[in-house]
C-alpha positions in Angstrom: -0.1 0.2 -0.2 3.0 2.0 -0.2 2.9 5.3 -2.8 6.5 6.8 -4.4 7.2 9.5 -2.4 6.8 11.9 -5.3 3.1 11.2 -4.7 2.4 12.2 -1.7 -0.7 10.6 0.3 -2.3 10.8 -3.4 -4.6 13.5 -0.6 -5.7 9.7 1.1 -5.7 9.1 4.9 -3.9 6.3 6.4 -6.7 4.6 7.2 -7.8 4.6 3.1 -4.3 2.9 3.0 -5.0 0.6 5.0 -8.1 -0.4 3.1 -8.7 -2.8 0.4 -8.8 0.1 -2.0 -5.3 0.8 -1.3 -3.7 -2.6 -1.6 -4.6 -6.4 -2.1 -4.8 -6.8 1.2 -2.7 -10.9 1.7 -1.5 -11.2 -1.6 2.2 -10.6 -1.2 2.4 -12.8 2.1 0.7 -15.6 0.0 2.4 -15.2 -2.7 5.5 -15.1 -1.1 4.6 -18.5 1.1 3.8 -19.8 -2.5 7.3 -19.1 -3.9 8.7 -20.5 -0.8 7.3 -23.5 -1.0 7.2 -24.4 -4.6 10.7 -22.7 -4.6 10.1 -20.6 -7.7 10.3 -16.8 -8.5 8.1 -14.3 -7.2 7.6 -10.9 -9.1 5.5 -8.6 -6.6 4.2 -5.3 -6.9 6.6 -2.2 -4.5 3.7 0.5 -5.2 -0.2 1.0 -3.8 -2.4 -0.3 -6.7 -4.1 3.4 -6.6 -1.3 4.7 -7.4 -0.8 2.0 -11.0 -2.8 -1.2 -10.7 -0.8 -3.6 -12.4 -3.5 -6.4 -12.8 -5.0 -4.1 -15.5 -3.6 -3.6 -19.3 -2.1 -0.3 -20.1 -4.6 0.6 -22.5 -7.5 0.0 -19.9 -8.9 3.7 -18.5 -8.6 2.8 -15.3 -5.6 1.6 -14.6 -4.9 4.8 -12.7 -8.4 4.7 -10.3 -10.0 8.1 -9.6 -12.5 6.3 -8.1 -12.4 3.0 -6.2 -15.7 1.7 -4.0 -17.1 5.1 -3.7 -14.2 7.0 -3.1 -12.4 9.7 -5.2 -8.7 9.3 -5.1 -7.6 13.2 -5.1 -4.3 12.7 -6.5 -5.7 11.0 -9.5 -8.9 12.9 -10.0 -7.1 15.5 -12.3 -4.7 13.2 -13.7 -4.7 13.9 -17.1 -3.7 11.6 -20.3 0.4 12.7 -19.8 -0.1 11.6 -16.4 -1.3 8.2 -16.3 1.0 7.6 -19.4 3.9 8.7 -17.2 2.6 6.3 -14.2 2.1 3.5 -17.0 6.1 4.3 -17.7 7.4 4.7 -14.2 5.5 2.0 -12.2 3.5 -0.4 -14.8 6.1 -1.2 -17.6 8.8 -2.2 -15.2 6.7 -4.7 -13.2 5.4 -6.3 -16.6 9.2 -6.0 -18.1 10.2 -7.8 -14.8 7.6 -10.4 -15.2 8.8 -11.2 -18.9 12.0 -11.5 -17.5 11.2 -14.4 -15.9 9.4 -15.8 -18.3 12.1 -15.2 -20.7 14.5 -16.9 -17.9 12.2 -20.0 -17.5 12.0 -20.6 -21.2 15.7 -20.4 -22.0 16.6 -22.8 -19.1 13.9 -25.1 -21.3 11.2 -24.9 -18.9 7.4 -23.9 -19.1 6.6 -21.4 -17.3 3.0 -21.1 -14.7 2.0 -17.8 -14.4 0.1 -17.4 -11.1 -1.6 -14.3 -10.2 -2.5 -13.1 -6.8 -5.0 -10.4 -6.6 -7.6 -9.9 -3.6 -11.4 -8.6 -3.6 -13.6 -7.4 -0.6 -16.0 -9.6 0.7 -18.5 -6.7 0.8 -18.3 -3.7 -2.2 -20.8 -1.2 -3.1 -23.0 -2.1 -0.4 -23.5 -5.8 -1.8 -21.9 -9.1 -0.5 -20.2 -11.2 -2.2 -20.6 -15.1 -1.7 -17.1 -16.2 -2.8 -14.5 -16.7 -0.2 -12.1 -17.4 -3.7 -12.0 -16.1 -7.1 -10.3 -18.2 -9.6 -10.1 -16.1 -13.1 -8.4 -17.7 -16.5 -8.8 -16.7 -19.8 -8.6 -19.4 -23.0 -6.4 -21.7 -21.2 -7.7 -24.4 -18.4 -5.2 -26.1 -17.6 -4.2 -24.9 -14.3 -7.4 -23.5 -13.8 -9.6 -26.1 -14.0 -8.0 -28.5 -11.7 -7.2 -25.8 -8.9 -10.8 -25.1 -8.7 -12.1 -28.8 -8.8 -9.4 -29.3 -5.8 -10.5 -26.4 -3.9 -14.5 -27.0 -4.5 -13.2 -30.4 -2.3 -13.2 -28.1 0.9 -16.9 -28.0 1.8 -17.2 -24.6 3.4 -15.5 -22.8 0.7 -17.7 -21.3 -2.2 -15.1 -20.8 -5.2 -16.1 -17.9 -8.0 -15.3 -19.7 -11.7 -13.9 -16.2 -13.0 -16.0 -14.3 -9.9 -15.9 -12.0 -8.7 -14.3 -10.9 -11.9 -13.5 -12.2 -15.4 -10.1 -13.1 -16.4 -10.9 -13.1 -20.2 -10.0 -9.5 -20.5 -7.4 -8.4 -23.3 -4.2 -6.8 -22.5 -4.5 -7.6 -18.7 -1.6 -9.5 -16.6 -3.3 -12.9 -17.3 -3.6 -11.5 -21.4 -0.2 -10.6 -21.9 1.8 -12.7 -20.2 -0.8 -16.0 -19.9 -2.5 -15.9 -23.0 -0.4 -14.3 -25.6 2.5 -16.8 -24.6 0.7 -20.2 -24.6 1.4 -20.9 -20.7 -0.9 -22.0 -18.4 -2.1 -19.3 -16.1 -4.5 -18.3 -13.3 -5.6 -15.6 -10.9 -6.4 -16.1 -8.0 
């Protein structure tokens, strides 16, 4: 939930930064645990998703959120296209470059990399409760997502969303860019 010093607080409070609007709560810790468990590299975003959303495509009009869950983000509200492009160049592009480099390293070793992207969603969005405990998002390649959902569904106390509460089939987002376009098994948890 950090913000680069040059952007200040984006006009928000510490309470805002402790909430789901500013970060994928728990995603970094879970990513690190999975990376350690499987002995694989992890690329973790350094800045709040209010600076730029790394899961969205660089052409997505909401790659820099001006409004999140009913809260105006003052530091983003007046950002023009040049400001958005600057954020993409400074924060979004390096992240995706790092993911692409890890994929290239694996392929150079003769490995077929698997893309696992982590995200979070709040159990209540705009006042409406969501029934899912875990959402499994994927695009065109179900090699990873379908067996993962089948395994998770054996846990009878969990409600698993298949491309819920969001779709994993969004052109130019992280899954599409690094998974679909490279023909790699992929999932966004």
